[in-house]
Every structure is written in C-alpha cells, then in structure tokens.
N, C-alpha and C positions, 0 to 999 in steps of 0.2 A: 194756573201758570200763567204770568205775566210776560207779555213781550213789551220792550220798548225800542223805538227807532229814533236815533237822534240823526240830523242832518248837518253837515259842514260845509254844504254847497256842491255844486258840479255833482258825480257820482257818488261823493263821500258820503257813507251812511254807517252809523255805529248800531249794530242790533244786540240787545242785549235779551238771553232767553237764558233758563235752565242754570242761572246764576254763573255764565259765560258772556264774553263779550266778542262780538266777530265785526271787525271793520273791512267795508267793501269800498276799493278803488280812492284811497287817499292820493292826493294831489301835491305836486310841487308848487315853487311859487313862480311857477312859468306865467302867470296871468297877474303878477305883480301880489297874490293873494296868499296869506301864510295861515295853514290850519293848526299851527303847533303840534305837539306831542299829543298822542290819544293813547289810551291805557287800553290795551285788548289782549283776548287770548289767542284768536286767528286771524289774521290778514290775508284777505283776498284780494288780489291784484289781477284784473282782465288782460293787460297789456304794460309793457314797458313805457307807454307814452307819458309825458309830463303830468298829464291830466288823470292819469290812471296808477301811474305806477311807482308812487312815493312809499317805498316800503320802509324807510326809515322813520317814518311818522309813528311808530310805534315798535321801540327797540325790542321789546321783551316778547313780541309774538311769534307763534309757527306762522311761517308765510308759505301761501300757495300761489304761483303762477302758470300752473300747468295743468293740461288735460289728464283727467284720470278721475279714480274713486278711492278715496281715502277715510279712513275714520279716526277723528281726534276726539278729546273731550265728550264722548258721546255724540257728536254731531256725525253723518255723513258727508262728505265735502267732496262734490260732483264739478269738475271742470269739463265744458265742453268745446271742442276745438271750433271755431267759427272764424270769419273774416269780417273787415270793414268793408266798405264799398269801394275803398282805392286798392282792395286786396291784400293788405297788411294784416297779419293775424291777431285775432283777439280771442277771449277766453268767457263763456258763459260759465257763472258759477251758480251753483244750488247748494245751499244747506238744507238739511232735514234734521229734525230731532222731534221726537217722540210723533206728534202727528201736525208739525209746523213746515211748512216747504217754502224756503225764500230762493227768489230766482233774481240775480241780476243781468239783464241784458246787454248793459252796456254798451258798446260800439258795435253790435250786432247790424250787420249791413244788408238792406232789404234788396239789393242788387246782387248780393250773392246766395241768394235763398234757394237756387236751383242746386248748387253744389252742396251746399250745408244739409237740406233737404235729403239728398242723395246718400250722404255719408252719415247721416243720422242712425243710429242702432234703435234696437225696440227699446232697449232698457234707457237707454236715453229719452226719447219720447216719452215714456211712463215718468220719469223723473221730470221733465218738464211740464208734463200733465198734472204731476200732483202740485204745481206752485198754488200755494195760499197767497202769497204777497210777492209781486214783480216790479222792480225797478225798468222805468221803459224811457228811454229816449225816446224825442220826438225825432222823426226822419223825413225828409221833404226829398223830392226829386231833384233840387238842386242846390249847390252850396252857397248860394245868396240868399237871404232872408229878406223877403218882401214883404208888403203892406195884407198880401193873401198869398198862399203858398200850396201846391199839392202836396198832401202826405202819401206815405208810404208806409209805414209802421206793419212789421208782420209778425211780432211776438205774439199777438193773441192768435195766431195761427195754431200756436203750440201748447198755449194754455189759457185758463180760463179764472184767473185768478180772485180771490175775494177781494184783495187791495190791489190797486195799480198806485205806484208814486212816480212822478215824473221825474227826471233827471237831465242832468249835462246843462246847467244853469245855475243862475245866483237869482234870490228873490228882490224883488223891485226894493224892499225896505232896506237891507244891504247894500244896494246900489245907490239909494238916492242918499244915506247917512253916511257911507265911508268911501264912496268911490269918487275921485274926483271927477268934476262935472268935463273936463277935456277929454275922458275916455269912457264916459258913462253911458252915451248911445251906444257902444259896442257892447257894453255890459249888457243893457237893456232889452237890445233885439232878438235873443234867443226865447225872453218871454213871450214874443209872439207868438211863435210853433207852439210853444207849451199850452197857452192859450186855446191854440186850433185843436191839439191834440185832445184836451179834455171835452170840448165839443163833440169829435168825432168820435170817442169812445163811448159815448152815451151813458157813462157809467155817472151816477150822483157824485158831485164835487163836495167834499168835506175839507174847508178851509182851516188851518189851524195856525192860530196867530201866536205860534211860539216855533221850536226847533224840534220839540220831541213829540212822538206820537205814542202813546202807552193805552194796551188794549188786551183783556184776557184772551188768552187764545182760544179758548172753547168760543166764545163768542166771535171770533174772526171769522169762522164757518160760515158764519150768517149772514155775512155783510158782502154787499156789491157797492164797491167805493172809490172813488180816485179821492186820495189825501195829497194834498197840497200843503206844504209848509210855506209859512210866509215869512219866516225867519230863519237865519243859521245860528249855530253855535256862537255865544258871546265870545270864544277866544278867536273867532276867525277874524282876521284884520288884513285890510288894505295894505300894503307899504310902498311908498313913495320912493 
C-alpha cells in the first residue's frame, strides 16, 4: 500500500492512504496566504485558531475537532486533549489504518506537559507509541526567535516515529518567490528553529524538492528520517 503526504504550508498536510484522503489543520488567510479548496474525506482540526481551524477548506469532508475515538472509512481516529503553552486547548490527532499510524502534535505545549502526562490514559499512551509518522512543531522556551534558541520539544517522549515531519512554517522557496520583501523576514524567521530542531533530533534528514512525499507503507517501518519539504503545493498563494 502506498502513502502520499502533500504539504500546503504551516500545519496543513493531506495524507492519502487506502484510497482515502485525510486533511490535517487547514488554515485560513490570517497570514495573507490562501490554500484554496482541498478535496478530502476526513478533516482533522486541532483547534479553532486561524492557522489550524479552517474547516471550510474541504466542504465535503467529515470533520473532527474534538477528543475521543471514532472509526470512519476504516480509519481509527483518536483525538487526545492537550493544551498549548498559553493554556488554550488543542487536540493531538492520531489516525490508524492497518499497520500505519500518523500523529499530528500540532500546538502541543511543553510547558503544559505535567498536566498532559497526568491525564493521559494507558490506551492513549499506546496509541501515541504506535506512531510511525509524526508532524511536530519546533518549540522554544521563549516566543521570540533569535539566532540561537533553547528548544524544549517533548513529542518524542511519547513516541519513536519512523518519520518526523516539521510543521508550523513556510519553506524558503515559497517565501522568496511569493512573499513581498516587506514582510519576508517574518515568514523566514521560523525556518531558524526548524533548522535547529532537525539537528537536535539527530535523525538523518531527507530533503524533498517538492511538496509530495510518497512511500510504500511496508518500507516506512524500516525508516528513521526527518522528511523536510522544500516546497508547498502549487495552489498555495500569497494574497496582497
């Protein structure tokens, strides 16, 4: 079975598996970027924030925005309640199909880990531990990104994924080609902590000069790599 993952920037990924399409965290135009419409069967939104909760991006999809476990289209969909560093709610979503498990840690906050760890059930731990592919946001101890930052990502305390995919940024290719020079530095800054995270996690890095990652599912379980997309889908546009 083949798995395809397409990146639309920020935390928005489309996973295609077993003839179904699962959309994670589409964002609205809050940052003057338009992702357009994306055809999906399932839409998983970790929060209602602008950069995670644009459920109108896929009008025909079944929408999941809440904690709990459900089954749809042969996928087990698990939402695990968590909080961002600022205390606002977020949901860590995991999907499982046959022997593939994908987890989006989204805005999971390391400063709230004690509370999260205390409330995590044994079943939820097992689900997170099953993760083959993890979407992980770089986390630092302050909000301001500097030339060198102190990181405190903690997703790898709960799983040992075969593939890590950084999220919550736009690639340099899109920024340099599409974003006006007047705001380009703000878009480029998150790339600093993505670069740092790839070094800290010590996985070998596979850079893809594209916006699609494609692999046979049986090969994924023998991998240990960070997949870093160098482009976003062609339909993603900056809106002046």
